[in-house]
N, CA, C and O atoms as a Tripos MOL2 file, in Angstrom:
@<TRIPOS>MOLECULE
protein
  268   267    67     0     0
PROTEIN
NO_CHARGES

@<TRIPOS>ATOM
      1 N         -44.7260   39.5000  -26.6160 N.3       1 MET1
      2 CA        -44.5930   38.3570  -27.0790 C.3       1 MET1
      3 C         -43.7700   38.3440  -28.4070 C.2       1 MET1
      4 O         -42.7230   37.7110  -28.5430 O.2       1 MET1
      5 N         -44.2960   39.0320  -29.2740 N.am      2 GLY2
      6 CA        -43.9080   39.0640  -30.6260 C.3       2 GLY2
      7 C         -42.5640   39.8960  -30.7890 C.2       2 GLY2
      8 O         -41.7760   39.6510  -31.7020 O.2       2 GLY2
      9 N         -42.3900   40.7100  -30.0200 N.am      3 VAL3
     10 CA        -40.8870   41.6710  -29.6760 C.3       3 VAL3
     11 C         -39.9570   40.6610  -29.3970 C.2       3 VAL3
     12 O         -38.9070   40.6180  -30.0390 O.2       3 VAL3
     13 N         -40.2450   39.7270  -28.3970 N.am      4 ALA4
     14 CA        -39.4340   38.8360  -27.7800 C.3       4 ALA4
     15 C         -39.0220   37.7430  -28.7160 C.2       4 ALA4
     16 O         -37.8720   37.3110  -28.6290 O.2       4 ALA4
     17 N         -39.9120   37.2190  -29.6680 N.am      5 PHE5
     18 CA        -39.8670   36.4220  -30.6690 C.3       5 PHE5
     19 C         -38.7140   37.1370  -31.8310 C.2       5 PHE5
     20 O         -37.6960   36.5860  -32.2500 O.2       5 PHE5
     21 N         -39.1520   38.3340  -32.1420 N.am      6 GLY6
     22 CA        -38.2460   38.8300  -33.1590 C.3       6 GLY6
     23 C         -36.7180   39.1070  -32.5090 C.2       6 GLY6
     24 O         -35.7180   38.8190  -33.1680 O.2       6 GLY6
     25 N         -36.6350   39.5980  -31.3750 N.am      7 GLY7
     26 CA        -35.4420   39.8720  -30.7350 C.3       7 GLY7
     27 C         -34.5970   38.7230  -30.6870 C.2       7 GLY7
     28 O         -33.3950   38.8570  -30.9150 O.2       7 GLY7
     29 N         -35.1250   37.5240  -30.3970 N.am      8 ALA8
     30 CA        -34.4700   36.2010  -30.6470 C.3       8 ALA8
     31 C         -33.7790   35.8450  -31.8010 C.2       8 ALA8
     32 O         -32.7970   35.1030  -31.8220 O.2       8 ALA8
     33 N         -34.4330   36.5170  -33.0100 N.am      9 HIS9
     34 CA        -33.9360   36.4120  -34.3010 C.3       9 HIS9
     35 C         -33.0010   37.6590  -34.7520 C.2       9 HIS9
     36 O         -32.7790   37.8960  -35.9400 O.2       9 HIS9
     37 N         -32.5070   38.3880  -33.7490 N.am     10 LEU10
     38 CA        -31.4960   39.4330  -34.0300 C.3      10 LEU10
     39 C         -30.0750   38.9290  -34.9540 C.2      10 LEU10
     40 O         -29.5900   39.4320  -35.9670 O.2      10 LEU10
     41 N         -29.6460   37.7250  -34.1450 N.am     11 PRO11
     42 CA        -28.5140   37.0440  -35.0630 C.3      11 PRO11
     43 C         -28.4880   36.9940  -36.3430 C.2      11 PRO11
     44 O         -27.4880   37.1830  -37.0350 O.2      11 PRO11
     45 N         -29.8720   36.6680  -36.8300 N.am     12 THR12
     46 CA        -29.7360   36.5220  -38.2920 C.3      12 THR12
     47 C         -30.0040   37.7300  -39.0560 C.2      12 THR12
     48 O         -30.1280   37.6040  -40.2740 O.2      12 THR12
     49 N         -30.1100   38.8640  -38.5360 N.am     13 GLY13
     50 CA        -30.2900   40.1300  -39.2310 C.3      13 GLY13
     51 C         -31.5810   40.8850  -38.9550 C.2      13 GLY13
     52 O         -32.6430   40.3060  -38.7310 O.2      13 GLY13
     53 N         -31.4300   42.2720  -38.9830 N.am     14 ALA14
     54 CA        -32.4920   42.9760  -38.6690 C.3      14 ALA14
     55 C         -33.6490   42.7690  -39.2600 C.2      14 ALA14
     56 O         -34.6840   42.9110  -38.6080 O.2      14 ALA14
     57 N         -33.6860   42.3550  -40.7510 N.am     15 LEU15
     58 CA        -34.9880   42.3180  -41.3920 C.3      15 LEU15
     59 C         -35.4840   41.0020  -41.1230 C.2      15 LEU15
     60 O         -36.6990   40.9200  -41.3010 O.2      15 LEU15
     61 N         -34.7920   39.6990  -40.6640 N.am     16 ALA16
     62 CA        -35.1760   38.7040  -40.0820 C.3      16 ALA16
     63 C         -35.9170   38.8160  -38.9490 C.2      16 ALA16
     64 O         -36.9380   38.1450  -38.7990 O.2      16 ALA16
     65 N         -35.4740   39.6800  -38.0320 N.am     17 ALA17
     66 CA        -35.8080   39.8860  -36.6900 C.3      17 ALA17
     67 C         -37.2880   40.6800  -36.7710 C.2      17 ALA17
     68 O         -38.2840   40.2620  -36.1800 O.2      17 ALA17
     69 N         -37.2710   41.8290  -37.5530 N.am     18 VAL18
     70 CA        -38.6360   42.1480  -38.0160 C.3      18 VAL18
     71 C         -39.6670   41.5270  -38.4960 C.2      18 VAL18
     72 O         -40.8170   41.6880  -38.0880 O.2      18 VAL18
     73 N         -39.2910   40.7060  -39.4760 N.am     19 ALA19
     74 CA        -40.0370   39.7130  -40.1520 C.3      19 ALA19
     75 C         -40.7470   38.4620  -38.8740 C.2      19 ALA19
     76 O         -41.8420   37.9000  -38.8910 O.2      19 ALA19
     77 N         -39.7210   38.3690  -37.9560 N.am     20 ALA20
     78 CA        -40.1820   37.3000  -36.9180 C.3      20 ALA20
     79 C         -41.0750   37.8520  -35.9770 C.2      20 ALA20
     80 O         -42.0470   37.2430  -35.5290 O.2      20 ALA20
     81 N         -40.7250   39.0940  -35.6500 N.am     21 GLY21
     82 CA        -41.6640   39.7770  -34.9110 C.3      21 GLY21
     83 C         -43.0600   39.9250  -35.2010 C.2      21 GLY21
     84 O         -43.9660   39.6740  -34.4070 O.2      21 GLY21
     85 N         -43.2060   40.3910  -36.5080 N.am     22 LEU22
     86 CA        -44.3330   40.6270  -36.9660 C.3      22 LEU22
     87 C         -45.2180   39.1310  -36.9630 C.2      22 LEU22
     88 O         -46.4060   39.0240  -36.6580 O.2      22 LEU22
     89 N         -44.2570   37.9670  -37.4080 N.am     23 ILE23
     90 CA        -44.9860   36.8500  -37.2700 C.3      23 ILE23
     91 C         -45.3100   36.3860  -35.8660 C.2      23 ILE23
     92 O         -46.3290   35.7030  -35.7610 O.2      23 ILE23
     93 N         -44.6130   36.6420  -34.7660 N.am     24 GLY24
     94 CA        -44.7080   36.5490  -33.4020 C.3      24 GLY24
     95 C         -45.9130   37.1600  -32.8780 C.2      24 GLY24
     96 O         -46.5630   36.6050  -31.9920 O.2      24 GLY24
     97 N         -46.3330   38.5830  -33.5180 N.am     25 ILE25
     98 CA        -47.3290   39.4000  -33.1450 C.3      25 ILE25
     99 C         -48.5960   38.6390  -33.7140 C.2      25 ILE25
    100 O         -49.5440   38.5040  -32.9400 O.2      25 ILE25
    101 N         -48.6870   38.1890  -34.8520 N.am     26 PHE26
    102 CA        -49.9900   37.5240  -35.6590 C.3      26 PHE26
    103 C         -49.9290   36.1450  -34.8610 C.2      26 PHE26
    104 O         -51.0780   35.9120  -34.4850 O.2      26 PHE26
    105 N         -49.0860   35.1610  -34.4600 N.am     27 LEU27
    106 CA        -49.3890   33.9830  -33.8760 C.3      27 LEU27
    107 C         -50.0780   34.3220  -32.5560 C.2      27 LEU27
    108 O         -50.9550   33.5560  -32.1580 O.2      27 LEU27
    109 N         -49.7190   35.5380  -31.7550 N.am     28 GLY28
    110 CA        -50.0700   35.8470  -30.5210 C.3      28 GLY28
    111 C         -51.5530   36.3960  -30.5450 C.2      28 GLY28
    112 O         -52.3860   36.1950  -29.6610 O.2      28 GLY28
    113 N         -51.7570   37.1730  -31.7850 N.am     29 ILE29
    114 CA        -53.1280   37.4830  -32.0230 C.3      29 ILE29
    115 C         -54.1310   36.0550  -32.3000 C.2      29 ILE29
    116 O         -55.2630   35.9740  -31.8220 O.2      29 ILE29
    117 N         -53.5900   35.1090  -33.0390 N.am     30 ILE30
    118 CA        -54.4190   33.9800  -32.9660 C.3      30 ILE30
    119 C         -54.5490   33.1670  -31.7030 C.2      30 ILE30
    120 O         -55.5790   32.5650  -31.3980 O.2      30 ILE30
    121 N         -53.5160   33.1840  -31.0330 N.am     31 LEU31
    122 CA        -53.6720   32.5070  -29.4220 C.3      31 LEU31
    123 C         -54.7180   33.2470  -28.7370 C.2      31 LEU31
    124 O         -55.6040   32.5760  -28.2090 O.2      31 LEU31
    125 N         -54.7740   34.5950  -28.6480 N.am     32 ILE32
    126 CA        -55.7480   35.4390  -28.0790 C.3      32 ILE32
    127 C         -57.0600   35.2170  -28.1530 C.2      32 ILE32
    128 O         -57.8280   35.0580  -27.2030 O.2      32 ILE32
    129 N         -57.4270   35.2010  -29.8280 N.am     33 ILE33
    130 CA        -58.6560   34.9690  -30.4000 C.3      33 ILE33
    131 C         -59.3090   33.7940  -29.9600 C.2      33 ILE33
    132 O         -60.4220   33.7170  -29.4410 O.2      33 ILE33
    133 N         -58.3040   32.6540  -30.2860 N.am     34 HIS34
    134 CA        -58.9180   31.1180  -30.1520 C.3      34 HIS34
    135 C         -58.8400   30.6440  -28.9090 C.2      34 HIS34
    136 O         -59.5000   29.6370  -28.6530 O.2      34 HIS34
    137 N         -58.0810   31.2150  -27.9410 N.am     35 ARG35
    138 CA        -57.7970   30.8550  -26.7260 C.3      35 ARG35
    139 C         -57.3150   29.2580  -26.5240 C.2      35 ARG35
    140 O         -57.5710   28.5080  -25.5810 O.2      35 ARG35
    141 N         -56.5880   29.0180  -27.6460 N.am     36 SER36
    142 CA        -55.9420   27.6820  -27.7400 C.3      36 SER36
    143 C         -54.4010   27.8310  -28.5240 C.2      36 SER36
    144 O         -54.1320   28.7780  -29.2630 O.2      36 SER36
    145 N         -53.6150   26.8940  -28.2620 N.am     37 ILE37
    146 CA        -52.4080   27.4760  -28.8060 C.3      37 ILE37
    147 C         -52.2840   26.6350  -30.0310 C.2      37 ILE37
    148 O         -51.3070   26.7360  -30.7730 O.2      37 ILE37
    149 N         -53.4060   25.6890  -30.2810 N.am     38 TRP38
    150 CA        -53.1320   24.8300  -31.4030 C.3      38 TRP38
    151 C         -53.3500   25.4380  -32.7310 C.2      38 TRP38
    152 O         -52.6980   24.9990  -33.6780 O.2      38 TRP38
    153 N         -54.2520   26.4680  -32.9200 N.am     39 PRO39
    154 CA        -54.4600   27.2690  -34.4390 C.3      39 PRO39
    155 C         -53.1840   27.8770  -34.5980 C.2      39 PRO39
    156 O         -52.6340   27.7100  -35.6860 O.2      39 PRO39
    157 N         -52.5100   28.6640  -33.5800 N.am     40 ALA40
    158 CA        -51.0570   29.1780  -33.7350 C.3      40 ALA40
    159 C         -50.1260   28.1760  -34.3710 C.2      40 ALA40
    160 O         -49.5080   28.4050  -35.4110 O.2      40 ALA40
    161 N         -50.0630   27.0340  -33.6740 N.am     41 VAL41
    162 CA        -49.2540   25.7720  -34.0760 C.3      41 VAL41
    163 C         -49.5260   25.4010  -35.3690 C.2      41 VAL41
    164 O         -48.6410   25.1980  -36.2010 O.2      41 VAL41
    165 N         -50.5850   25.3120  -35.5630 N.am     42 ILE42
    166 CA        -50.9130   25.0560  -37.1870 C.3      42 ILE42
    167 C         -50.7950   25.9950  -38.1030 C.2      42 ILE42
    168 O         -50.5190   25.6940  -39.2640 O.2      42 ILE42
    169 N         -50.9790   27.2170  -37.7280 N.am     43 ALA43
    170 CA        -50.3780   28.3410  -38.5210 C.3      43 ALA43
    171 C         -48.9420   28.5960  -38.8670 C.2      43 ALA43
    172 O         -48.4080   29.0350  -39.8850 O.2      43 ALA43
    173 N         -48.4890   28.1980  -37.7410 N.am     44 ARG44
    174 CA        -46.8840   28.4780  -37.7290 C.3      44 ARG44
    175 C         -46.4620   27.1200  -38.8740 C.2      44 ARG44
    176 O         -45.7820   27.3990  -39.8620 O.2      44 ARG44
    177 N         -46.8070   26.0400  -38.6980 N.am     45 GLY45
    178 CA        -46.4800   24.7800  -39.2810 C.3      45 GLY45
    179 C         -46.7540   25.0990  -40.6530 C.2      45 GLY45
    180 O         -45.9110   24.8470  -41.5130 O.2      45 GLY45
    181 N         -47.9350   25.6680  -40.9590 N.am     46 LEU46
    182 CA        -48.2920   26.2740  -42.7930 C.3      46 LEU46
    183 C         -47.3050   26.9750  -43.1430 C.2      46 LEU46
    184 O         -46.7460   26.8520  -44.2330 O.2      46 LEU46
    185 N         -46.9530   27.8590  -42.1820 N.am     47 PHE47
    186 CA        -46.1030   29.0430  -42.7670 C.3      47 PHE47
    187 C         -44.6210   28.4710  -43.0110 C.2      47 PHE47
    188 O         -44.0050   28.8610  -44.0020 O.2      47 PHE47
    189 N         -44.0450   27.5620  -42.1310 N.am     48 ASP48
    190 CA        -42.7510   26.9560  -42.3960 C.3      48 ASP48
    191 C         -42.9380   25.9270  -43.5130 C.2      48 ASP48
    192 O         -42.0360   25.9110  -44.3520 O.2      48 ASP48
    193 N         -43.9420   25.0720  -43.6730 N.am     49 ALA49
    194 CA        -43.9980   24.3880  -44.7490 C.3      49 ALA49
    195 C         -44.0940   25.2490  -46.2940 C.2      49 ALA49
    196 O         -43.5960   24.8260  -47.3370 O.2      49 ALA49
    197 N         -44.6310   26.1610  -46.1910 N.am     50 THR50
    198 CA        -44.9330   26.9900  -47.4450 C.3      50 THR50
    199 C         -43.2160   27.6030  -47.7010 C.2      50 THR50
    200 O         -42.5130   27.3750  -48.6860 O.2      50 THR50
    201 N         -42.8520   28.4350  -46.4620 N.am     51 THR51
    202 CA        -41.3870   28.7860  -46.9180 C.3      51 THR51
    203 C         -40.4570   27.5020  -47.2440 C.2      51 THR51
    204 O         -39.5710   27.7040  -48.0740 O.2      51 THR51
    205 N         -40.5460   26.3090  -46.7320 N.am     52 PHE52
    206 CA        -39.6780   25.2470  -47.3310 C.3      52 PHE52
    207 C         -39.8370   24.8760  -48.5880 C.2      52 PHE52
    208 O         -38.9140   24.5400  -49.3300 O.2      52 PHE52
    209 N         -41.2970   24.9290  -48.9540 N.am     53 ALA53
    210 CA        -41.6760   24.5130  -50.3090 C.3      53 ALA53
    211 C         -41.2170   25.4710  -51.4320 C.2      53 ALA53
    212 O         -41.1030   25.1050  -52.6020 O.2      53 ALA53
    213 N         -40.9000   27.0280  -50.8900 N.am     54 LEU54
    214 CA        -40.5980   28.1400  -52.0890 C.3      54 LEU54
    215 C         -39.0400   28.1070  -52.1590 C.2      54 LEU54
    216 O         -38.4640   28.5580  -53.1490 O.2      54 LEU54
    217 N         -38.2550   27.4880  -50.9420 N.am     55 LEU55
    218 CA        -36.8200   27.9620  -51.2640 C.3      55 LEU55
    219 C         -36.0840   27.8920  -52.5130 C.2      55 LEU55
    220 O         -35.3200   28.7680  -52.9190 O.2      55 LEU55
    221 N         -36.3840   26.6900  -53.1590 N.am     56 PRO56
    222 CA        -35.9320   26.1960  -54.2790 C.3      56 PRO56
    223 C         -36.2430   27.6670  -55.4570 C.2      56 PRO56
    224 O         -35.4380   28.2260  -56.2010 O.2      56 PRO56
    225 N         -37.6460   27.9370  -55.2430 N.am     57 LEU57
    226 CA        -37.5830   29.0680  -56.5980 C.3      57 LEU57
    227 C         -37.1060   30.4680  -55.8670 C.2      57 LEU57
    228 O         -36.8630   31.3780  -56.6600 O.2      57 LEU57
    229 N         -36.9620   30.7250  -54.6700 N.am     58 ILE58
    230 CA        -36.5530   31.8800  -53.9260 C.3      58 ILE58
    231 C         -35.2210   31.8230  -54.6340 C.2      58 ILE58
    232 O         -34.8350   32.6590  -55.4510 O.2      58 ILE58
    233 N         -34.4450   30.5690  -54.1720 N.am     59 ALA59
    234 CA        -32.7210   30.0960  -54.5900 C.3      59 ALA59
    235 C         -32.5640   30.8310  -55.9450 C.2      59 ALA59
    236 O         -31.9090   31.8570  -56.1330 O.2      59 ALA59
    237 N         -33.2690   30.1390  -56.8430 N.am     60 ASN60
    238 CA        -32.9710   30.2440  -58.1160 C.3      60 ASN60
    239 C         -33.2500   31.9420  -58.6710 C.2      60 ASN60
    240 O         -32.4070   32.5680  -59.3140 O.2      60 ASN60
    241 N         -34.5080   32.4560  -58.2960 N.am     61 LYS61
    242 CA        -34.6080   33.5730  -58.6700 C.3      61 LYS61
    243 C         -33.5780   34.8400  -58.0530 C.2      61 LYS61
    244 O         -33.3110   35.8280  -58.7380 O.2      61 LYS61
    245 N         -33.1230   34.6660  -56.8430 N.am     62 PHE62
    246 CA        -32.3220   35.5880  -56.2000 C.3      62 PHE62
    247 C         -31.0070   34.6280  -55.5510 C.2      62 PHE62
    248 O         -30.8700   34.2770  -54.3800 O.2      62 PHE62
    249 N         -30.1910   34.3650  -56.6130 N.am     63 PRO63
    250 CA        -28.8150   33.5110  -56.3010 C.3      63 PRO63
    251 C         -28.0340   34.0860  -55.1140 C.2      63 PRO63
    252 O         -27.4630   33.3570  -54.3030 O.2      63 PRO63
    253 N         -28.0320   35.5370  -55.0420 N.am     64 GLN64
    254 CA        -27.2130   36.1340  -53.9410 C.3      64 GLN64
    255 C         -27.6430   35.8920  -52.6070 C.2      64 GLN64
    256 O         -26.9190   36.3490  -51.7220 O.2      64 GLN64
    257 N         -28.8790   35.1420  -52.2040 N.am     65 LEU65
    258 CA        -29.3700   34.7730  -51.2850 C.3      65 LEU65
    259 C         -28.8300   33.4510  -50.8320 C.2      65 LEU65
    260 O         -28.7800   33.2180  -49.6250 O.2      65 LEU65
    261 N         -28.4870   32.7050  -51.5730 N.am     66 ARG66
    262 CA        -27.8890   31.3900  -51.3380 C.3      66 ARG66
    263 C         -26.5730   31.4880  -50.3750 C.2      66 ARG66
    264 O         -25.6650   32.3060  -50.5230 O.2      66 ARG66
    265 N         -26.6550   30.4880  -49.3600 N.am     67 PRO67
    266 CA        -25.3350   30.3670  -48.3510 C.3      67 PRO67
    267 C         -23.9500   30.3000  -49.2480 C.2      67 PRO67
    268 O         -22.8560   30.2080  -48.6900 O.2      67 PRO67
@<TRIPOS>BOND
     1     1     2 1
     2     2     3 1
     3     3     4 2
     4     3     5 am
     5     5     6 1
     6     6     7 1
     7     7     8 2
     8     7     9 am
     9     9    10 1
    10    10    11 1
    11    11    12 2
    12    11    13 am
    13    13    14 1
    14    14    15 1
    15    15    16 2
    16    15    17 am
    17    17    18 1
    18    18    19 1
    19    19    20 2
    20    19    21 am
    21    21    22 1
    22    22    23 1
    23    23    24 2
    24    23    25 am
    25    25    26 1
    26    26    27 1
    27    27    28 2
    28    27    29 am
    29    29    30 1
    30    30    31 1
    31    31    32 2
    32    31    33 am
    33    33    34 1
    34    34    35 1
    35    35    36 2
    36    35    37 am
    37    37    38 1
    38    38    39 1
    39    39    40 2
    40    39    41 am
    41    41    42 1
    42    42    43 1
    43    43    44 2
    44    43    45 am
    45    45    46 1
    46    46    47 1
    47    47    48 2
    48    47    49 am
    49    49    50 1
    50    50    51 1
    51    51    52 2
    52    51    53 am
    53    53    54 1
    54    54    55 1
    55    55    56 2
    56    55    57 am
    57    57    58 1
    58    58    59 1
    59    59    60 2
    60    59    61 am
    61    61    62 1
    62    62    63 1
    63    63    64 2
    64    63    65 am
    65    65    66 1
    66    66    67 1
    67    67    68 2
    68    67    69 am
    69    69    70 1
    70    70    71 1
    71    71    72 2
    72    71    73 am
    73    73    74 1
    74    74    75 1
    75    75    76 2
    76    75    77 am
    77    77    78 1
    78    78    79 1
    79    79    80 2
    80    79    81 am
    81    81    82 1
    82    82    83 1
    83    83    84 2
    84    83    85 am
    85    85    86 1
    86    86    87 1
    87    87    88 2
    88    87    89 am
    89    89    90 1
    90    90    91 1
    91    91    92 2
    92    91    93 am
    93    93    94 1
    94    94    95 1
    95    95    96 2
    96    95    97 am
    97    97    98 1
    98    98    99 1
    99    99   100 2
   100    99   101 am
   101   101   102 1
   102   102   103 1
   103   103   104 2
   104   103   105 am
   105   105   106 1
   106   106   107 1
   107   107   108 2
   108   107   109 am
   109   109   110 1
   110   110   111 1
   111   111   112 2
   112   111   113 am
   113   113   114 1
   114   114   115 1
   115   115   116 2
   116   115   117 am
   117   117   118 1
   118   118   119 1
   119   119   120 2
   120   119   121 am
   121   121   122 1
   122   122   123 1
   123   123   124 2
   124   123   125 am
   125   125   126 1
   126   126   127 1
   127   127   128 2
   128   127   129 am
   129   129   130 1
   130   130   131 1
   131   131   132 2
   132   131   133 am
   133   133   134 1
   134   134   135 1
   135   135   136 2
   136   135   137 am
   137   137   138 1
   138   138   139 1
   139   139   140 2
   140   139   141 am
   141   141   142 1
   142   142   143 1
   143   143   144 2
   144   143   145 am
   145   145   146 1
   146   146   147 1
   147   147   148 2
   148   147   149 am
   149   149   150 1
   150   150   151 1
   151   151   152 2
   152   151   153 am
   153   153   154 1
   154   154   155 1
   155   155   156 2
   156   155   157 am
   157   157   158 1
   158   158   159 1
   159   159   160 2
   160   159   161 am
   161   161   162 1
   162   162   163 1
   163   163   164 2
   164   163   165 am
   165   165   166 1
   166   166   167 1
   167   167   168 2
   168   167   169 am
   169   169   170 1
   170   170   171 1
   171   171   172 2
   172   171   173 am
   173   173   174 1
   174   174   175 1
   175   175   176 2
   176   175   177 am
   177   177   178 1
   178   178   179 1
   179   179   180 2
   180   179   181 am
   181   181   182 1
   182   182   183 1
   183   183   184 2
   184   183   185 am
   185   185   186 1
   186   186   187 1
   187   187   188 2
   188   187   189 am
   189   189   190 1
   190   190   191 1
   191   191   192 2
   192   191   193 am
   193   193   194 1
   194   194   195 1
   195   195   196 2
   196   195   197 am
   197   197   198 1
   198   198   199 1
   199   199   200 2
   200   199   201 am
   201   201   202 1
   202   202   203 1
   203   203   204 2
   204   203   205 am
   205   205   206 1
   206   206   207 1
   207   207   208 2
   208   207   209 am
   209   209   210 1
   210   210   211 1
   211   211   212 2
   212   211   213 am
   213   213   214 1
   214   214   215 1
   215   215   216 2
   216   215   217 am
   217   217   218 1
   218   218   219 1
   219   219   220 2
   220   219   221 am
   221   221   222 1
   222   222   223 1
   223   223   224 2
   224   223   225 am
   225   225   226 1
   226   226   227 1
   227   227   228 2
   228   227   229 am
   229   229   230 1
   230   230   231 1
   231   231   232 2
   232   231   233 am
   233   233   234 1
   234   234   235 1
   235   235   236 2
   236   235   237 am
   237   237   238 1
   238   238   239 1
   239   239   240 2
   240   239   241 am
   241   241   242 1
   242   242   243 1
   243   243   244 2
   244   243   245 am
   245   245   246 1
   246   246   247 1
   247   247   248 2
   248   247   249 am
   249   249   250 1
   250   250   251 1
   251   251   252 2
   252   251   253 am
   253   253   254 1
   254   254   255 1
   255   255   256 2
   256   255   257 am
   257   257   258 1
   258   258   259 1
   259   259   260 2
   260   259   261 am
   261   261   262 1
   262   262   263 1
   263   263   264 2
   264   263   265 am
   265   265   266 1
   266   266   267 1
   267   267   268 2
@<TRIPOS>SUBSTRUCTURE
     1 MET1         2 RESIDUE 1 A MET
     2 GLY2         6 RESIDUE 1 A GLY
     3 VAL3        10 RESIDUE 1 A VAL
     4 ALA4        14 RESIDUE 1 A ALA
     5 PHE5        18 RESIDUE 1 A PHE
     6 GLY6        22 RESIDUE 1 A GLY
     7 GLY7        26 RESIDUE 1 A GLY
     8 ALA8        30 RESIDUE 1 A ALA
     9 HIS9        34 RESIDUE 1 A HIS
    10 LEU10       38 RESIDUE 1 A LEU
    11 PRO11       42 RESIDUE 1 A PRO
    12 THR12       46 RESIDUE 1 A THR
    13 GLY13       50 RESIDUE 1 A GLY
    14 ALA14       54 RESIDUE 1 A ALA
    15 LEU15       58 RESIDUE 1 A LEU
    16 ALA16       62 RESIDUE 1 A ALA
    17 ALA17       66 RESIDUE 1 A ALA
    18 VAL18       70 RESIDUE 1 A VAL
    19 ALA19       74 RESIDUE 1 A ALA
    20 ALA20       78 RESIDUE 1 A ALA
    21 GLY21       82 RESIDUE 1 A GLY
    22 LEU22       86 RESIDUE 1 A LEU
    23 ILE23       90 RESIDUE 1 A ILE
    24 GLY24       94 RESIDUE 1 A GLY
    25 ILE25       98 RESIDUE 1 A ILE
    26 PHE26      102 RESIDUE 1 A PHE
    27 LEU27      106 RESIDUE 1 A LEU
    28 GLY28      110 RESIDUE 1 A GLY
    29 ILE29      114 RESIDUE 1 A ILE
    30 ILE30      118 RESIDUE 1 A ILE
    31 LEU31      122 RESIDUE 1 A LEU
    32 ILE32      126 RESIDUE 1 A ILE
    33 ILE33      130 RESIDUE 1 A ILE
    34 HIS34      134 RESIDUE 1 A HIS
    35 ARG35      138 RESIDUE 1 A ARG
    36 SER36      142 RESIDUE 1 A SER
    37 ILE37      146 RESIDUE 1 A ILE
    38 TRP38      150 RESIDUE 1 A TRP
    39 PRO39      154 RESIDUE 1 A PRO
    40 ALA40      158 RESIDUE 1 A ALA
    41 VAL41      162 RESIDUE 1 A VAL
    42 ILE42      166 RESIDUE 1 A ILE
    43 ALA43      170 RESIDUE 1 A ALA
    44 ARG44      174 RESIDUE 1 A ARG
    45 GLY45      178 RESIDUE 1 A GLY
    46 LEU46      182 RESIDUE 1 A LEU
    47 PHE47      186 RESIDUE 1 A PHE
    48 ASP48      190 RESIDUE 1 A ASP
    49 ALA49      194 RESIDUE 1 A ALA
    50 THR50      198 RESIDUE 1 A THR
    51 THR51      202 RESIDUE 1 A THR
    52 PHE52      206 RESIDUE 1 A PHE
    53 ALA53      210 RESIDUE 1 A ALA
    54 LEU54      214 RESIDUE 1 A LEU
    55 LEU55      218 RESIDUE 1 A LEU
    56 PRO56      222 RESIDUE 1 A PRO
    57 LEU57      226 RESIDUE 1 A LEU
    58 ILE58      230 RESIDUE 1 A ILE
    59 ALA59      234 RESIDUE 1 A ALA
    60 ASN60      238 RESIDUE 1 A ASN
    61 LYS61      242 RESIDUE 1 A LYS
    62 PHE62      246 RESIDUE 1 A PHE
    63 PRO63      250 RESIDUE 1 A PRO
    64 GLN64      254 RESIDUE 1 A GLN
    65 LEU65      258 RESIDUE 1 A LEU
    66 ARG66      262 RESIDUE 1 A ARG
    67 PRO67      266 RESIDUE 1 A PRO
């Protein structure tokens, strides 16, 4: 499951695909442990919210990453 998730992110670059694959594996483990999709959904939402909140800081510290 994580490999497919990472593979779907290949157009954004190899590093993003590997990161997405690791996140997919982590979310899959959460799904297996809890036997419910909701803990994984909440974990993904928290990850996305944190990433979104940190974007201005990252963009200021690493201007070469700006689009």
